[in-house]
ChimeraX commands (.cxc) that place a marker at each C-alpha (Angstrom):
marker #1 position 94.42,177.05,128.97 radius 0.5
marker #1 position 95.91,177.27,125.48 radius 0.5
marker #1 position 94.19,176.07,122.31 radius 0.5
marker #1 position 96.66,173.19,122.01 radius 0.5
marker #1 position 95.93,172.04,125.54 radius 0.5
marker #1 position 92.17,172.14,124.90 radius 0.5
marker #1 position 92.57,170.07,121.72 radius 0.5
marker #1 position 94.72,167.52,123.56 radius 0.5
marker #1 position 92.19,167.21,126.38 radius 0.5
marker #1 position 89.37,166.71,123.90 radius 0.5
marker #1 position 91.39,164.02,122.09 radius 0.5
marker #1 position 92.20,162.19,125.31 radius 0.5
marker #1 position 88.54,162.27,126.38 radius 0.5
marker #1 position 87.49,160.72,123.09 radius 0.5
marker #1 position 90.10,157.99,123.52 radius 0.5
marker #1 position 88.90,157.37,127.07 radius 0.5
marker #1 position 85.32,157.00,125.88 radius 0.5
marker #1 position 86.41,154.59,123.14 radius 0.5
marker #1 position 88.43,152.55,125.61 radius 0.5
marker #1 position 85.39,151.98,127.76 radius 0.5
marker #1 position 83.15,151.18,124.83 radius 0.5
marker #1 position 81.82,147.69,123.99 radius 0.5
marker #1 position 84.25,147.19,121.12 radius 0.5
marker #1 position 87.23,147.96,123.33 radius 0.5
marker #1 position 85.98,145.66,126.08 radius 0.5
marker #1 position 85.41,142.86,123.57 radius 0.5
marker #1 position 88.92,143.03,122.13 radius 0.5
marker #1 position 90.46,143.56,125.55 radius 0.5
marker #1 position 88.82,140.41,126.93 radius 0.5
marker #1 position 89.66,138.45,123.81 radius 0.5
marker #1 position 93.34,139.40,123.95 radius 0.5
marker #1 position 93.51,138.27,127.55 radius 0.5
marker #1 position 92.66,134.73,126.45 radius 0.5
marker #1 position 95.93,132.72,126.03 radius 0.5
marker #1 position 94.41,130.61,123.25 radius 0.5
marker #1 position 93.81,133.73,121.18 radius 0.5
marker #1 position 97.43,134.81,121.63 radius 0.5
marker #1 position 98.81,131.52,120.33 radius 0.5
marker #1 position 96.14,131.20,117.61 radius 0.5
marker #1 position 98.23,132.75,114.77 radius 0.5
marker #1 position 101.13,130.36,115.33 radius 0.5
marker #1 position 98.76,127.38,115.70 radius 0.5
marker #1 position 96.87,128.29,112.53 radius 0.5
marker #1 position 100.10,128.49,110.54 radius 0.5
marker #1 position 101.46,125.24,112.00 radius 0.5
marker #1 position 98.22,123.31,111.54 radius 0.5
marker #1 position 97.61,124.83,108.12 radius 0.5
marker #1 position 100.99,123.83,106.76 radius 0.5
marker #1 position 100.83,120.40,108.38 radius 0.5
marker #1 position 97.31,119.61,107.22 radius 0.5
marker #1 position 98.05,120.92,103.74 radius 0.5
marker #1 position 101.21,118.82,103.44 radius 0.5
marker #1 position 99.45,115.75,104.80 radius 0.5
marker #1 position 96.47,116.19,102.51 radius 0.5
marker #1 position 98.69,116.79,99.49 radius 0.5
marker #1 position 100.74,113.68,100.32 radius 0.5
marker #1 position 97.62,111.51,100.57 radius 0.5
marker #1 position 96.20,113.02,97.36 radius 0.5
marker #1 position 99.43,112.41,95.41 radius 0.5
marker #1 position 99.60,108.81,96.64 radius 0.5
marker #1 position 96.66,108.08,94.35 radius 0.5
marker #1 position 98.29,109.76,91.36 radius 0.5
marker #1 position 100.93,108.95,88.76 radius 0.5
marker #1 position 103.03,112.06,88.11 radius 0.5
marker #1 position 105.08,112.27,84.91 radius 0.5
marker #1 position 107.90,114.67,85.80 radius 0.5
marker #1 position 108.83,115.27,82.14 radius 0.5
marker #1 position 105.41,116.33,80.85 radius 0.5
marker #1 position 103.99,117.36,84.22 radius 0.5
marker #1 position 100.92,115.21,83.60 radius 0.5
marker #1 position 99.14,113.75,86.61 radius 0.5
marker #1 position 96.94,110.69,86.20 radius 0.5
marker #1 position 94.63,109.22,88.82 radius 0.5
marker #1 position 95.59,105.55,89.34 radius 0.5
marker #1 position 93.65,104.73,92.51 radius 0.5
marker #1 position 95.35,102.18,94.77 radius 0.5
marker #1 position 97.92,101.18,92.16 radius 0.5
marker #1 position 100.83,102.80,94.05 radius 0.5
marker #1 position 99.89,100.99,97.24 radius 0.5
marker #1 position 99.57,97.67,95.42 radius 0.5
marker #1 position 102.95,98.25,93.82 radius 0.5
marker #1 position 104.89,98.97,97.01 radius 0.5
marker #1 position 103.33,96.03,98.88 radius 0.5
marker #1 position 104.42,93.75,96.05 radius 0.5
marker #1 position 107.82,95.40,95.83 radius 0.5
marker #1 position 110.46,93.18,97.40 radius 0.5
marker #1 position 112.63,96.20,98.20 radius 0.5
marker #1 position 109.81,97.86,100.16 radius 0.5
marker #1 position 109.16,94.67,102.14 radius 0.5
marker #1 position 112.89,94.36,102.84 radius 0.5
marker #1 position 113.04,97.96,104.04 radius 0.5
marker #1 position 110.02,97.38,106.26 radius 0.5
marker #1 position 111.63,94.30,107.83 radius 0.5
marker #1 position 114.95,96.11,108.33 radius 0.5
marker #1 position 113.19,99.06,109.95 radius 0.5
marker #1 position 111.32,96.82,112.39 radius 0.5
marker #1 position 114.54,95.03,113.39 radius 0.5
marker #1 position 116.34,98.37,113.70 radius 0.5
marker #1 position 113.54,99.73,115.90 radius 0.5
marker #1 position 113.62,96.70,118.21 radius 0.5
marker #1 position 117.38,96.99,118.63 radius 0.5
marker #1 position 117.53,100.74,119.18 radius 0.5
marker #1 position 114.40,101.14,121.31 radius 0.5
marker #1 position 114.50,98.24,123.74 radius 0.5
marker #1 position 118.27,97.87,124.06 radius 0.5
marker #1 position 118.69,101.64,124.11 radius 0.5
marker #1 position 116.06,102.25,126.78 radius 0.5
marker #1 position 117.48,99.52,129.03 radius 0.5
marker #1 position 120.97,101.03,128.87 radius 0.5
marker #1 position 119.62,104.56,129.36 radius 0.5
marker #1 position 117.81,103.55,132.53 radius 0.5
marker #1 position 120.75,101.58,133.96 radius 0.5
marker #1 position 123.31,104.32,133.20 radius 0.5
marker #1 position 120.91,106.99,134.46 radius 0.5
marker #1 position 120.52,105.18,137.79 radius 0.5
marker #1 position 124.29,104.80,138.06 radius 0.5
marker #1 position 124.97,108.50,137.31 radius 0.5
marker #1 position 122.19,109.84,139.53 radius 0.5
marker #1 position 124.60,111.37,142.02 radius 0.5
marker #1 position 125.22,115.06,142.56 radius 0.5
marker #1 position 129.01,114.85,142.46 radius 0.5
marker #1 position 131.45,116.77,140.22 radius 0.5
marker #1 position 132.69,113.61,138.51 radius 0.5
marker #1 position 129.17,112.37,137.73 radius 0.5
marker #1 position 128.13,115.81,136.47 radius 0.5
marker #1 position 131.17,115.84,134.19 radius 0.5
marker #1 position 130.30,112.40,132.83 radius 0.5
marker #1 position 126.72,113.54,132.18 radius 0.5
marker #1 position 128.00,116.52,130.19 radius 0.5
marker #1 position 130.36,114.34,128.15 radius 0.5
marker #1 position 127.61,111.82,127.42 radius 0.5
marker #1 position 125.25,114.54,126.19 radius 0.5
marker #1 position 127.79,115.82,123.65 radius 0.5
marker #1 position 127.02,113.27,120.87 radius 0.5
marker #1 position 123.36,114.34,120.89 radius 0.5
marker #1 position 124.20,117.91,119.86 radius 0.5
marker #1 position 126.68,116.85,117.16 radius 0.5
marker #1 position 125.29,116.72,113.64 radius 0.5
marker #1 position 124.37,113.21,112.55 radius 0.5
marker #1 position 126.30,113.73,109.33 radius 0.5
marker #1 position 129.51,114.34,111.28 radius 0.5
marker #1 position 128.87,111.28,113.47 radius 0.5
marker #1 position 128.28,109.13,110.39 radius 0.5
marker #1 position 131.54,110.28,108.79 radius 0.5
marker #1 position 133.50,109.61,111.99 radius 0.5
marker #1 position 132.10,106.12,112.48 radius 0.5
marker #1 position 132.51,105.35,108.79 radius 0.5
marker #1 position 136.27,105.61,109.21 radius 0.5
marker #1 position 136.35,104.05,112.67 radius 0.5
marker #1 position 134.42,100.99,111.45 radius 0.5
marker #1 position 136.46,100.38,108.31 radius 0.5
marker #1 position 137.25,96.64,108.05 radius 0.5
marker #1 position 140.84,97.41,107.06 radius 0.5
marker #1 position 142.65,99.95,109.19 radius 0.5
marker #1 position 139.63,101.04,111.22 radius 0.5
marker #1 position 140.00,101.91,114.90 radius 0.5
marker #1 position 137.58,99.24,116.10 radius 0.5
marker #1 position 139.19,96.36,114.21 radius 0.5
marker #1 position 142.68,97.55,115.20 radius 0.5
marker #1 position 141.68,97.44,118.87 radius 0.5
marker #1 position 140.07,94.01,118.47 radius 0.5
marker #1 position 143.17,92.70,116.71 radius 0.5
marker #1 position 145.44,93.91,119.52 radius 0.5
marker #1 position 143.22,92.14,122.03 radius 0.5
marker #1 position 143.37,88.99,119.88 radius 0.5
marker #1 position 139.61,89.08,119.35 radius 0.5
marker #1 position 137.79,88.36,116.07 radius 0.5
marker #1 position 137.29,91.41,113.87 radius 0.5
marker #1 position 134.13,92.40,112.02 radius 0.5
marker #1 position 133.14,93.87,108.68 radius 0.5
marker #1 position 130.88,96.33,110.53 radius 0.5
marker #1 position 128.76,98.41,108.14 radius 0.5
marker #1 position 130.24,96.67,105.09 radius 0.5
marker #1 position 129.02,93.21,106.10 radius 0.5
marker #1 position 125.58,91.94,105.17 radius 0.5
marker #1 position 124.94,90.46,108.62 radius 0.5
marker #1 position 126.62,93.17,110.68 radius 0.5
marker #1 position 125.62,96.35,108.82 radius 0.5
marker #1 position 122.23,96.86,110.48 radius 0.5
marker #1 position 123.70,96.11,113.90 radius 0.5
marker #1 position 126.41,98.69,113.28 radius 0.5
marker #1 position 123.87,101.40,112.41 radius 0.5
marker #1 position 121.82,100.46,115.49 radius 0.5
marker #1 position 124.93,100.79,117.65 radius 0.5
marker #1 position 125.62,104.28,116.27 radius 0.5
marker #1 position 122.01,105.35,116.81 radius 0.5
marker #1 position 122.01,104.10,120.40 radius 0.5
marker #1 position 125.33,105.81,121.08 radius 0.5
marker #1 position 124.11,109.12,119.66 radius 0.5
marker #1 position 120.88,109.21,121.67 radius 0.5
marker #1 position 122.34,107.80,124.88 radius 0.5
marker #1 position 123.25,111.14,126.48 radius 0.5
marker #1 position 119.83,112.70,125.92 radius 0.5
marker #1 position 118.04,109.61,127.22 radius 0.5
marker #1 position 120.26,109.39,130.29 radius 0.5
marker #1 position 119.57,113.03,131.20 radius 0.5
marker #1 position 115.83,112.43,130.82 radius 0.5
marker #1 position 116.10,109.39,133.10 radius 0.5
marker #1 position 118.12,111.35,135.69 radius 0.5
marker #1 position 115.48,114.10,135.65 radius 0.5
marker #1 position 112.80,111.48,136.28 radius 0.5
marker #1 position 114.82,109.90,139.09 radius 0.5
marker #1 position 115.29,113.22,140.86 radius 0.5
marker #1 position 111.54,113.77,140.78 radius 0.5
marker #1 position 110.99,110.65,142.90 radius 0.5
marker #1 position 110.48,111.63,146.59 radius 0.5
marker #1 position 113.30,110.65,148.92 radius 0.5
marker #1 position 110.91,109.45,151.63 radius 0.5
marker #1 position 109.96,106.51,149.39 radius 0.5
marker #1 position 113.54,105.25,149.44 radius 0.5
marker #1 position 113.80,105.98,153.17 radius 0.5
marker #1 position 110.77,103.77,153.77 radius 0.5
marker #1 position 112.39,101.03,151.67 radius 0.5
marker #1 position 115.58,101.24,153.72 radius 0.5
marker #1 position 113.58,101.01,156.95 radius 0.5
marker #1 position 111.95,97.85,155.57 radius 0.5
marker #1 position 115.47,96.55,154.79 radius 0.5
marker #1 position 114.73,96.21,151.08 radius 0.5
marker #1 position 117.79,95.38,148.95 radius 0.5
marker #1 position 119.00,97.41,145.98 radius 0.5
marker #1 position 117.58,94.99,143.41 radius 0.5
marker #1 position 114.16,94.89,145.05 radius 0.5
marker #1 position 114.16,98.68,145.47 radius 0.5
marker #1 position 115.04,99.13,141.82 radius 0.5
marker #1 position 112.28,96.88,140.45 radius 0.5
marker #1 position 109.59,97.66,143.05 radius 0.5
marker #1 position 110.12,101.41,143.48 radius 0.5
marker #1 position 112.44,102.97,140.91 radius 0.5
marker #1 position 111.03,101.34,137.76 radius 0.5
marker #1 position 107.31,101.88,138.61 radius 0.5
marker #1 position 107.86,105.52,139.62 radius 0.5
marker #1 position 110.10,106.05,136.60 radius 0.5
marker #1 position 107.49,104.59,134.22 radius 0.5
marker #1 position 106.32,107.98,132.81 radius 0.5
marker #1 position 109.91,108.72,131.76 radius 0.5
marker #1 position 110.39,105.22,130.31 radius 0.5
marker #1 position 107.08,105.57,128.48 radius 0.5
marker #1 position 108.20,108.87,126.96 radius 0.5
marker #1 position 111.48,107.32,125.79 radius 0.5
marker #1 position 109.65,104.36,124.25 radius 0.5
marker #1 position 107.32,106.58,122.22 radius 0.5
marker #1 position 109.96,109.02,120.97 radius 0.5
marker #1 position 112.56,106.33,120.29 radius 0.5
marker #1 position 110.19,104.10,118.32 radius 0.5
marker #1 position 109.01,106.95,116.10 radius 0.5
marker #1 position 112.59,108.16,115.62 radius 0.5
marker #1 position 113.76,104.67,114.66 radius 0.5
marker #1 position 111.10,104.35,111.97 radius 0.5
marker #1 position 112.11,107.68,110.42 radius 0.5
marker #1 position 115.87,107.06,110.40 radius 0.5
marker #1 position 117.41,108.35,107.18 radius 0.5
marker #1 position 120.63,110.34,107.56 radius 0.5
marker #1 position 122.82,107.54,108.95 radius 0.5
marker #1 position 121.75,105.21,106.14 radius 0.5
marker #1 position 122.30,107.83,103.44 radius 0.5
marker #1 position 125.74,108.81,104.74 radius 0.5
marker #1 position 127.17,105.38,105.53 radius 0.5
marker #1 position 125.64,102.56,103.51 radius 0.5
marker #1 position 123.19,103.85,100.86 radius 0.5
marker #1 position 120.95,100.96,101.88 radius 0.5
marker #1 position 123.64,98.34,101.27 radius 0.5
marker #1 position 125.30,96.00,101.31 radius 0.5
marker #1 position 122.75,93.95,99.36 radius 0.5
marker #1 position 119.89,96.09,100.78 radius 0.5
marker #1 position 120.79,95.00,104.32 radius 0.5
marker #1 position 120.26,98.54,105.67 radius 0.5
marker #1 position 117.47,99.69,103.37 radius 0.5
marker #1 position 114.87,101.40,105.58 radius 0.5
marker #1 position 111.46,102.97,104.99 radius 0.5
marker #1 position 112.56,106.60,105.06 radius 0.5
marker #1 position 115.40,105.83,102.66 radius 0.5
marker #1 position 112.97,103.95,100.39 radius 0.5
marker #1 position 110.76,107.06,100.23 radius 0.5
marker #1 position 113.78,109.18,99.35 radius 0.5
marker #1 position 114.96,106.83,96.63 radius 0.5
marker #1 position 111.53,106.45,95.03 radius 0.5
marker #1 position 110.82,110.17,95.08 radius 0.5
marker #1 position 114.13,111.88,94.30 radius 0.5
marker #1 position 116.23,109.21,92.61 radius 0.5
marker #1 position 113.67,107.25,90.59 radius 0.5
marker #1 position 111.19,110.15,90.19 radius 0.5
marker #1 position 108.24,107.95,91.21 radius 0.5
marker #1 position 106.49,110.55,93.34 radius 0.5
marker #1 position 103.24,108.61,93.57 radius 0.5
marker #1 position 105.00,105.55,94.98 radius 0.5
marker #1 position 107.04,107.75,97.33 radius 0.5
marker #1 position 103.88,109.42,98.62 radius 0.5
marker #1 position 102.19,106.04,99.10 radius 0.5
marker #1 position 105.19,104.78,101.06 radius 0.5
marker #1 position 105.09,108.00,103.11 radius 0.5
marker #1 position 101.44,107.40,103.99 radius 0.5
marker #1 position 102.27,103.82,105.04 radius 0.5
marker #1 position 105.12,105.17,107.18 radius 0.5
marker #1 position 102.73,107.70,108.74 radius 0.5
marker #1 position 100.19,104.98,109.54 radius 0.5
marker #1 position 102.88,102.77,111.11 radius 0.5
marker #1 position 104.32,105.54,113.30 radius 0.5
marker #1 position 100.83,106.63,114.36 radius 0.5
marker #1 position 99.97,103.01,115.13 radius 0.5
marker #1 position 103.11,102.64,117.23 radius 0.5
marker #1 position 102.18,105.71,119.24 radius 0.5
marker #1 position 98.64,104.40,119.80 radius 0.5
marker #1 position 99.96,100.99,120.85 radius 0.5
marker #1 position 102.45,102.59,123.23 radius 0.5
marker #1 position 99.76,104.78,124.76 radius 0.5
marker #1 position 97.33,101.86,125.02 radius 0.5
marker #1 position 99.61,99.15,126.38 radius 0.5
marker #1 position 102.48,100.95,128.08 radius 0.5
marker #1 position 100.23,103.75,129.28 radius 0.5
marker #1 position 98.33,101.32,131.51 radius 0.5
marker #1 position 101.56,100.44,133.31 radius 0.5
marker #1 position 102.53,104.06,133.97 radius 0.5
marker #1 position 102.38,105.18,137.60 radius 0.5
marker #1 position 102.02,108.95,137.93 radius 0.5
marker #1 position 102.86,110.47,141.27 radius 0.5
marker link #1:1,2 radius 0.2
marker link #1:2,3 radius 0.2
marker link #1:3,4 radius 0.2
marker link #1:4,5 radius 0.2
marker link #1:5,6 radius 0.2
marker link #1:6,7 radius 0.2
marker link #1:7,8 radius 0.2
marker link #1:8,9 radius 0.2
marker link #1:9,10 radius 0.2
marker link #1:10,11 radius 0.2
marker link #1:11,12 radius 0.2
marker link #1:12,13 radius 0.2
marker link #1:13,14 radius 0.2
marker link #1:14,15 radius 0.2
marker link #1:15,16 radius 0.2
marker link #1:16,17 radius 0.2
marker link #1:17,18 radius 0.2
marker link #1:18,19 radius 0.2
marker link #1:19,20 radius 0.2
marker link #1:20,21 radius 0.2
marker link #1:21,22 radius 0.2
marker link #1:22,23 radius 0.2
marker link #1:23,24 radius 0.2
marker link #1:24,25 radius 0.2
marker link #1:25,26 radius 0.2
marker link #1:26,27 radius 0.2
marker link #1:27,28 radius 0.2
marker link #1:28,29 radius 0.2
marker link #1:29,30 radius 0.2
marker link #1:30,31 radius 0.2
marker link #1:31,32 radius 0.2
marker link #1:32,33 radius 0.2
marker link #1:33,34 radius 0.2
marker link #1:34,35 radius 0.2
marker link #1:35,36 radius 0.2
marker link #1:36,37 radius 0.2
marker link #1:37,38 radius 0.2
marker link #1:38,39 radius 0.2
marker link #1:39,40 radius 0.2
marker link #1:40,41 radius 0.2
marker link #1:41,42 radius 0.2
marker link #1:42,43 radius 0.2
marker link #1:43,44 radius 0.2
marker link #1:44,45 radius 0.2
marker link #1:45,46 radius 0.2
marker link #1:46,47 radius 0.2
marker link #1:47,48 radius 0.2
marker link #1:48,49 radius 0.2
marker link #1:49,50 radius 0.2
marker link #1:50,51 radius 0.2
marker link #1:51,52 radius 0.2
marker link #1:52,53 radius 0.2
marker link #1:53,54 radius 0.2
marker link #1:54,55 radius 0.2
marker link #1:55,56 radius 0.2
marker link #1:56,57 radius 0.2
marker link #1:57,58 radius 0.2
marker link #1:58,59 radius 0.2
marker link #1:59,60 radius 0.2
marker link #1:60,61 radius 0.2
marker link #1:61,62 radius 0.2
marker link #1:62,63 radius 0.2
marker link #1:63,64 radius 0.2
marker link #1:64,65 radius 0.2
marker link #1:65,66 radius 0.2
marker link #1:66,67 radius 0.2
marker link #1:67,68 radius 0.2
marker link #1:68,69 radius 0.2
marker link #1:69,70 radius 0.2
marker link #1:70,71 radius 0.2
marker link #1:71,72 radius 0.2
marker link #1:72,73 radius 0.2
marker link #1:73,74 radius 0.2
marker link #1:74,75 radius 0.2
marker link #1:75,76 radius 0.2
marker link #1:76,77 radius 0.2
marker link #1:77,78 radius 0.2
marker link #1:78,79 radius 0.2
marker link #1:79,80 radius 0.2
marker link #1:80,81 radius 0.2
marker link #1:81,82 radius 0.2
marker link #1:82,83 radius 0.2
marker link #1:83,84 radius 0.2
marker link #1:84,85 radius 0.2
marker link #1:85,86 radius 0.2
marker link #1:86,87 radius 0.2
marker link #1:87,88 radius 0.2
marker link #1:88,89 radius 0.2
marker link #1:89,90 radius 0.2
marker link #1:90,91 radius 0.2
marker link #1:91,92 radius 0.2
marker link #1:92,93 radius 0.2
marker link #1:93,94 radius 0.2
marker link #1:94,95 radius 0.2
marker link #1:95,96 radius 0.2
marker link #1:96,97 radius 0.2
marker link #1:97,98 radius 0.2
marker link #1:98,99 radius 0.2
marker link #1:99,100 radius 0.2
marker link #1:100,101 radius 0.2
marker link #1:101,102 radius 0.2
marker link #1:102,103 radius 0.2
marker link #1:103,104 radius 0.2
marker link #1:104,105 radius 0.2
marker link #1:105,106 radius 0.2
marker link #1:106,107 radius 0.2
marker link #1:107,108 radius 0.2
marker link #1:108,109 radius 0.2
marker link #1:109,110 radius 0.2
marker link #1:110,111 radius 0.2
marker link #1:111,112 radius 0.2
marker link #1:112,113 radius 0.2
marker link #1:113,114 radius 0.2
marker link #1:114,115 radius 0.2
marker link #1:115,116 radius 0.2
marker link #1:116,117 radius 0.2
marker link #1:117,118 radius 0.2
marker link #1:118,119 radius 0.2
marker link #1:119,120 radius 0.2
marker link #1:120,121 radius 0.2
marker link #1:121,122 radius 0.2
marker link #1:122,123 radius 0.2
marker link #1:123,124 radius 0.2
marker link #1:124,125 radius 0.2
marker link #1:125,126 radius 0.2
marker link #1:126,127 radius 0.2
marker link #1:127,128 radius 0.2
marker link #1:128,129 radius 0.2
marker link #1:129,130 radius 0.2
marker link #1:130,131 radius 0.2
marker link #1:131,132 radius 0.2
marker link #1:132,133 radius 0.2
marker link #1:133,134 radius 0.2
marker link #1:134,135 radius 0.2
marker link #1:135,136 radius 0.2
marker link #1:136,137 radius 0.2
marker link #1:137,138 radius 0.2
marker link #1:138,139 radius 0.2
marker link #1:139,140 radius 0.2
marker link #1:140,141 radius 0.2
marker link #1:141,142 radius 0.2
marker link #1:142,143 radius 0.2
marker link #1:143,144 radius 0.2
marker link #1:144,145 radius 0.2
marker link #1:145,146 radius 0.2
marker link #1:146,147 radius 0.2
marker link #1:147,148 radius 0.2
marker link #1:148,149 radius 0.2
marker link #1:149,150 radius 0.2
marker link #1:150,151 radius 0.2
marker link #1:151,152 radius 0.2
marker link #1:152,153 radius 0.2
marker link #1:153,154 radius 0.2
marker link #1:154,155 radius 0.2
marker link #1:155,156 radius 0.2
marker link #1:156,157 radius 0.2
marker link #1:157,158 radius 0.2
marker link #1:158,159 radius 0.2
marker link #1:159,160 radius 0.2
marker link #1:160,161 radius 0.2
marker link #1:161,162 radius 0.2
marker link #1:162,163 radius 0.2
marker link #1:163,164 radius 0.2
marker link #1:164,165 radius 0.2
marker link #1:165,166 radius 0.2
marker link #1:166,167 radius 0.2
marker link #1:167,168 radius 0.2
marker link #1:168,169 radius 0.2
marker link #1:169,170 radius 0.2
marker link #1:170,171 radius 0.2
marker link #1:171,172 radius 0.2
marker link #1:172,173 radius 0.2
marker link #1:173,174 radius 0.2
marker link #1:174,175 radius 0.2
marker link #1:175,176 radius 0.2
marker link #1:176,177 radius 0.2
marker link #1:177,178 radius 0.2
marker link #1:178,179 radius 0.2
marker link #1:179,180 radius 0.2
marker link #1:180,181 radius 0.2
marker link #1:181,182 radius 0.2
marker link #1:182,183 radius 0.2
marker link #1:183,184 radius 0.2
marker link #1:184,185 radius 0.2
marker link #1:185,186 radius 0.2
marker link #1:186,187 radius 0.2
marker link #1:187,188 radius 0.2
marker link #1:188,189 radius 0.2
marker link #1:189,190 radius 0.2
marker link #1:190,191 radius 0.2
marker link #1:191,192 radius 0.2
marker link #1:192,193 radius 0.2
marker link #1:193,194 radius 0.2
marker link #1:194,195 radius 0.2
marker link #1:195,196 radius 0.2
marker link #1:196,197 radius 0.2
marker link #1:197,198 radius 0.2
marker link #1:198,199 radius 0.2
marker link #1:199,200 radius 0.2
marker link #1:200,201 radius 0.2
marker link #1:201,202 radius 0.2
marker link #1:202,203 radius 0.2
marker link #1:203,204 radius 0.2
marker link #1:204,205 radius 0.2
marker link #1:205,206 radius 0.2
marker link #1:206,207 radius 0.2
marker link #1:207,208 radius 0.2
marker link #1:208,209 radius 0.2
marker link #1:209,210 radius 0.2
marker link #1:210,211 radius 0.2
marker link #1:211,212 radius 0.2
marker link #1:212,213 radius 0.2
marker link #1:213,214 radius 0.2
marker link #1:214,215 radius 0.2
marker link #1:215,216 radius 0.2
marker link #1:216,217 radius 0.2
marker link #1:217,218 radius 0.2
marker link #1:218,219 radius 0.2
marker link #1:219,220 radius 0.2
marker link #1:220,221 radius 0.2
marker link #1:221,222 radius 0.2
marker link #1:222,223 radius 0.2
marker link #1:223,224 radius 0.2
marker link #1:224,225 radius 0.2
marker link #1:225,226 radius 0.2
marker link #1:226,227 radius 0.2
marker link #1:227,228 radius 0.2
marker link #1:228,229 radius 0.2
marker link #1:229,230 radius 0.2
marker link #1:230,231 radius 0.2
marker link #1:231,232 radius 0.2
marker link #1:232,233 radius 0.2
marker link #1:233,234 radius 0.2
marker link #1:234,235 radius 0.2
marker link #1:235,236 radius 0.2
marker link #1:236,237 radius 0.2
marker link #1:237,238 radius 0.2
marker link #1:238,239 radius 0.2
marker link #1:239,240 radius 0.2
marker link #1:240,241 radius 0.2
marker link #1:241,242 radius 0.2
marker link #1:242,243 radius 0.2
marker link #1:243,244 radius 0.2
marker link #1:244,245 radius 0.2
marker link #1:245,246 radius 0.2
marker link #1:246,247 radius 0.2
marker link #1:247,248 radius 0.2
marker link #1:248,249 radius 0.2
marker link #1:249,250 radius 0.2
marker link #1:250,251 radius 0.2
marker link #1:251,252 radius 0.2
marker link #1:252,253 radius 0.2
marker link #1:253,254 radius 0.2
marker link #1:254,255 radius 0.2
marker link #1:255,256 radius 0.2
marker link #1:256,257 radius 0.2
marker link #1:257,258 radius 0.2
marker link #1:258,259 radius 0.2
marker link #1:259,260 radius 0.2
marker link #1:260,261 radius 0.2
marker link #1:261,262 radius 0.2
marker link #1:262,263 radius 0.2
marker link #1:263,264 radius 0.2
marker link #1:264,265 radius 0.2
marker link #1:265,266 radius 0.2
marker link #1:266,267 radius 0.2
marker link #1:267,268 radius 0.2
marker link #1:268,269 radius 0.2
marker link #1:269,270 radius 0.2
marker link #1:270,271 radius 0.2
marker link #1:271,272 radius 0.2
marker link #1:272,273 radius 0.2
marker link #1:273,274 radius 0.2
marker link #1:274,275 radius 0.2
marker link #1:275,276 radius 0.2
marker link #1:276,277 radius 0.2
marker link #1:277,278 radius 0.2
marker link #1:278,279 radius 0.2
marker link #1:279,280 radius 0.2
marker link #1:280,281 radius 0.2
marker link #1:281,282 radius 0.2
marker link #1:282,283 radius 0.2
marker link #1:283,284 radius 0.2
marker link #1:284,285 radius 0.2
marker link #1:285,286 radius 0.2
marker link #1:286,287 radius 0.2
marker link #1:287,288 radius 0.2
marker link #1:288,289 radius 0.2
marker link #1:289,290 radius 0.2
marker link #1:290,291 radius 0.2
marker link #1:291,292 radius 0.2
marker link #1:292,293 radius 0.2
marker link #1:293,294 radius 0.2
marker link #1:294,295 radius 0.2
marker link #1:295,296 radius 0.2
marker link #1:296,297 radius 0.2
marker link #1:297,298 radius 0.2
marker link #1:298,299 radius 0.2
marker link #1:299,300 radius 0.2
marker link #1:300,301 radius 0.2
marker link #1:301,302 radius 0.2
marker link #1:302,303 radius 0.2
marker link #1:303,304 radius 0.2
marker link #1:304,305 radius 0.2
marker link #1:305,306 radius 0.2
marker link #1:306,307 radius 0.2
marker link #1:307,308 radius 0.2
marker link #1:308,309 radius 0.2
marker link #1:309,310 radius 0.2
marker link #1:310,311 radius 0.2
marker link #1:311,312 radius 0.2
marker link #1:312,313 radius 0.2
marker link #1:313,314 radius 0.2
marker link #1:314,315 radius 0.2
view
C-alpha cells in the first residue's frame, strides 16, 4: 500500500471516530428535529415582527420632531388626541361599516356561488378560473379600471343604467355612495378566492352524508342549511376571520380612488395612519393609531374564535 493510501486510510478512520463521538451524535440528533431546522427563519421572522411591534408601541408615547430629530416622551397624549380627533372617529366608523358590508355580504355571496359552481364540468371549471382572475390582478390596476368605469359622466356603469332607463349614481364621487362603491370593488376582487376556498370545503364533505339526506327525502333547502352549512363552518369561519382583518387594513383602494373623500366619506383607519405619518409628519399619532388598529384587529380575531369557533363543526 502506498504512502498516500495509508494517509487516506488514517484520515478516514479519524473521521469515522469523530462521527461516532458524542459531539457528532448530539448535532446529528439536533438536526433531525424539524423545529431546529425552521428555527433560523422563525427567529428572523419573530425578531423583526417583535422589534417592529415594540418600536411602534414605544413611539406611540413619543412626540417626534422630524426637523430637529428630537423625541419627547408625552405619555398618553397621542392616544387622547386621536380619540378626540373627529377625523379618526369618522375613519373608525367608516371602517366598521366597510367591514360589515364586505365581510357579511361577501361571505354570503361566496358561499352561494361556491355551492352553485361545485360541479366538475368544463364550463364550471372555466367560470372558476375566470372568477379567480381579479384576485391575482394588482389592486392598483383594479382601482384605476373601476375609477373610469364608475365615472358619473361617461362611465360604463352609468351608461348601462341610462340605456336601461334606470337611475344613475355618483358612485365613488358621491358622499352617500362612495363607501358602498369601494365595498363593491373589494367584494368583487376577493370573490374568486373566496369561492375557490368554499368549493374546496364543499368537496371535503363526504358524499354519503348527502346520500343519506336523499334517502330521507330531504329537500335542497333543508340539505343546505342542515348539512352543507354546518359541515362548511370551518371554511366559513376562516373566511370571516381573514375578511374582517383585511377589511380593517384596507388602504390601496382608498388611496387610489378617493383619497378619503368626498367629505371624508371613505376615510379609513389605515389611510388615517398613512396621512398622519407620511403627510402630516405626526409619527407619534400615526403610531398610536396603528396600535389602536392592532388592538381592534386582534380583538376581532379573538371574538371570531370565541363566538364563531363554538359553531364550527369539524369532521
